Wavefront OBJ file of the C-alpha trace (Angstrom):
o trace
v 119.707 127.606 140.134
v 118.948 129.143 143.502
v 115.423 130.016 142.343
v 114.771 126.416 141.311
v 116.043 125.185 144.665
v 113.887 127.653 146.607
v 110.853 126.823 144.470
v 111.390 123.094 145.039
v 111.857 123.623 148.765
v 108.667 125.719 148.956
v 106.716 123.092 147.025
v 108.005 120.339 149.309
v 107.024 122.274 152.438
v 103.552 122.996 151.085
v 102.985 119.348 150.211
v 104.177 118.141 153.599
v 101.823 120.585 155.339
v 98.899 119.367 153.232
v 99.600 115.738 154.091
v 99.956 116.544 157.787
v 96.652 118.387 157.877
v 94.847 115.201 156.842
v 96.262 113.176 159.722
v 93.562 113.655 162.295
v 90.594 112.474 164.269
v 87.071 113.812 164.429
v 84.271 113.075 166.892
v 80.686 112.299 165.958
v 77.581 111.169 167.827
v 76.674 107.493 167.439
v 73.264 108.510 166.052
v 74.846 110.315 163.092
v 75.550 106.923 161.491
v 71.968 105.725 161.427
v 69.995 103.408 163.707
v 71.798 100.574 165.540
v 70.222 98.018 163.221
v 72.231 99.648 160.438
v 75.415 100.841 162.143
v 76.017 98.228 164.847
v 78.133 96.012 162.592
v 80.650 98.839 162.267
v 80.178 100.565 165.649
v 78.817 97.992 168.052
v 75.498 98.242 169.880
v 74.095 101.504 171.162
v 74.724 100.860 174.860
v 77.869 101.097 176.958
v 80.384 98.646 175.561
v 81.279 97.457 179.045
v 77.699 96.236 179.571
v 76.424 92.896 178.301
v 73.152 94.486 177.218
v 71.319 97.808 177.302
v 68.990 98.952 180.076
v 65.442 97.598 180.158
v 64.107 101.156 180.017
v 64.902 102.942 176.731
v 67.833 105.242 177.290
v 70.170 107.261 175.126
v 73.842 106.657 175.826
v 76.453 109.329 175.189
v 78.583 107.295 172.786
v 81.041 109.116 170.554
v 82.470 107.785 167.309
v 86.108 108.610 166.658
v 86.814 108.689 162.943
v 90.561 108.594 162.369
v 92.725 109.077 159.315
v 96.450 108.601 158.717
v 97.069 107.523 162.301
v 96.909 104.090 163.882
v 94.002 102.702 165.849
v 96.279 102.659 168.903
v 96.940 106.399 168.525
v 93.203 107.100 168.245
v 92.523 104.997 171.362
v 95.286 106.792 173.237
v 93.806 110.179 172.326
v 90.240 109.081 173.224
v 90.380 106.298 175.826
v 87.284 104.441 177.004
v 86.774 105.228 180.713
v 83.766 103.377 182.195
v 83.999 105.223 185.551
v 83.494 108.533 183.720
v 80.975 107.097 181.223
v 83.336 107.881 178.352
v 82.553 105.444 175.565
v 84.249 105.782 172.206
v 83.894 103.676 169.093
v 86.717 103.852 166.572
v 86.318 103.772 162.817
v 88.899 104.335 160.089
v 88.112 107.110 157.597
v 87.945 104.969 154.436
v 85.689 102.410 156.154
v 83.354 105.181 157.337
v 83.124 106.837 153.929
v 82.527 103.444 152.286
v 79.813 102.581 154.810
v 78.097 105.957 154.344
v 78.299 105.724 150.548
v 76.662 102.273 150.580
v 73.878 103.348 152.928
v 73.237 106.560 150.978
v 73.061 104.595 147.736
v 70.473 102.220 149.229
v 68.317 105.244 150.163
v 66.060 103.175 152.431
v 64.321 106.150 154.077
v 64.655 109.643 152.659
v 65.095 111.395 156.038
v 67.733 108.845 157.103
v 69.572 109.286 153.806
v 69.593 113.057 154.396
v 71.173 112.513 157.837
v 73.806 110.179 156.398
v 74.639 112.701 153.650
v 75.174 115.382 156.308
v 77.390 113.029 158.295
v 79.431 112.177 155.205
v 79.873 115.873 154.383
v 81.074 116.547 157.961
v 83.523 113.635 157.844
v 85.020 114.826 154.561
v 85.080 118.456 155.697
v 86.889 117.626 158.942
v 89.268 114.941 157.688
v 89.769 115.676 153.988
v 88.714 114.202 150.696
v 88.836 110.434 150.205
l 1 2 3 4 5 6 7 8 9 10 11 12 13 14 15 16 17 18 19 20 21 22 23 24 25 26 27 28 29 30 31 32 33 34 35 36 37 38 39 40 41 42 43 44 45 46 47 48 49 50 51 52 53 54 55 56 57 58 59 60 61 62 63 64 65 66 67 68 69 70 71 72 73 74 75 76 77 78 79 80 81 82 83 84 85 86 87 88 89 90 91 92 93 94 95 96 97 98 99 100 101 102 103 104 105 106 107 108 109 110 111 112 113 114 115 116 117 118 119 120 121 122 123 124 125 126 127 128 129 130 131 132
């Protein structure tokens, strides 16, 4: 009886650790999700979100995408707050939405090199945050 109890307790602890390990966030570059014409619906435009429009001269903005799983959007925003004075711009996307977006874009296979980038991004998302 004691063995069954200890086995059950061990199994419970292992399962709870596995679930906890999938509650996380991961950071990615905006560019890893494809060009703005493709990703802007999910991530917004590729300039600072506190600006009405991008600069007239082409410029790359340091925008990070926070992919979160098993936490709330509020928790993700608290962990990675947008701070215009420090040029910290984060876009937030839930894990399932990101994987779904990447799967759709990969399936369309518009440009082979872009599809390769999206496949790498999807692999990183799954590696860092767990299997869908």
